[in-house]
C-alpha positions, 0 to 999 in steps of 0.5 A: 390324341391319335397316333402318327400312323393314324394321322398319316392314314387320314392324310392319305385318305384326303389325297386319294379322295381329292384326286378322285374328286378333281381328276376323275376319269382324267384331266382332259384339258391336259390330255387334249393339248399336252403330249404324254412325253412332255416334260416341264417345271413349275414354281410355287410363287407366294403372292401374300405374306404370312407363314407357309404351310403344306409343303410336306403335304404337297410333296405327298400329293406329287408323289401320289400322282407321279412318283417321278416328279422331283421337288426342290424345296427352298422354303420349309413349312413354318417359315415366314414368307413374303410376296414373290418368294419361291417356296419350291420347284417341281419338275417332271411330266407336264401332265402330272404337274397340271393334274396336281396343281389345284389340289396342292394350291387349294391345300397350301392356301388354306393351310398357310392361312391357318398357320398364319392366324395360329402364329398370331395367337402364339405371338400374343401369348409369348411370355405366358405359360398358355398355349393355343388350341384348335377345336373340331370346328374344321372343314369336313373331310380335311380336318387332318390338314387343318390341324396339321396347319395349326401345329405348323403355326406353333399351336397345339391340337385339341382332340382329333375327333369324338373317339380319342378323348372324352369331352363332357359339354353342357348338353352331355351334362344336361342329358346325363342329369348333372355333372356328377352323374355324367362323370360317374357314367363316363368312368363306368363306361371307360372301365367297362369298355377297357378304354384309356381316354382323358376326360375334359369337363365343361363348366358354366359357372363357379358352382359347376367347377366346385362340383367337378373338383369333387370327382377324381381323374379329371384331366382338364376343366373347360372354363367356358364363357367366363369373363376375366375376373371369373376366370382368375377366380376359377383358376384359383379355385382349381389350384392346379388340381387339373389343367385349365382351358378357357374358351368362348369367343376369345379373340386375338385382342383378348387372348393375352388377358385370358392367359394372364388369368393363369389358364394352361390353354385357350381354345379357339375355333377361329383358327380353322373356321375364320381364315382367308386363304393365302394367295399362292400360284403354281407357275410354269417356268 
């Protein structure tokens, strides 16, 4: 996994690029009718229900746009919210508040939706050892925000990108000439390049799991598109020789049944690619 410093750099890049995209040469609407010296105050109003996420990100946005803006937080990231709740107040330059408004709302609405959906999976897994993981099925350019939201919702992050973990999937295996060949080539590559990366290998059937187990140093086996009975047999065969992960069309309705098969993790792209934004607004007061 990437370090906290690397993650923070990703957040800073998202903020700078978003400001470039949205503000450009200037917020002409505000510049045209709001005096430069005007001061104002606004509230972040919830118009939905779920888990709020993005409060800390919003603070970073406000600070990047105008360090003199003051934020009073009433509800922290990860707390459940109801309609008409006020998450925070922001006070200072009216032009600065308006400049930050859309970026804050766009990010918090999506992050809150992801945190809410993740939390639903977490609740369905209560009482089991299984943890819910995200995937790389994220919106290009804002992966760090979406993975941050998963953590806020109580989930865990899978690898961040292609560079922080080895994951040998079906196409890698087929192009490499088979499972053992892919694993052996990967180990040689890591050694030759002085890299210390965990290795996950995908299995499509029990025969492939058996072959994976013949190699040492595998961090996790991805049990992909197995049904419940097959998953139970796979977990028994692996027998704690490495960690296990189920994936492949697993939903809120089916996630607990997979957890009850004994897997350590369930990964779901739906946490980030199939959510409806939480309804939030930033209102002047």
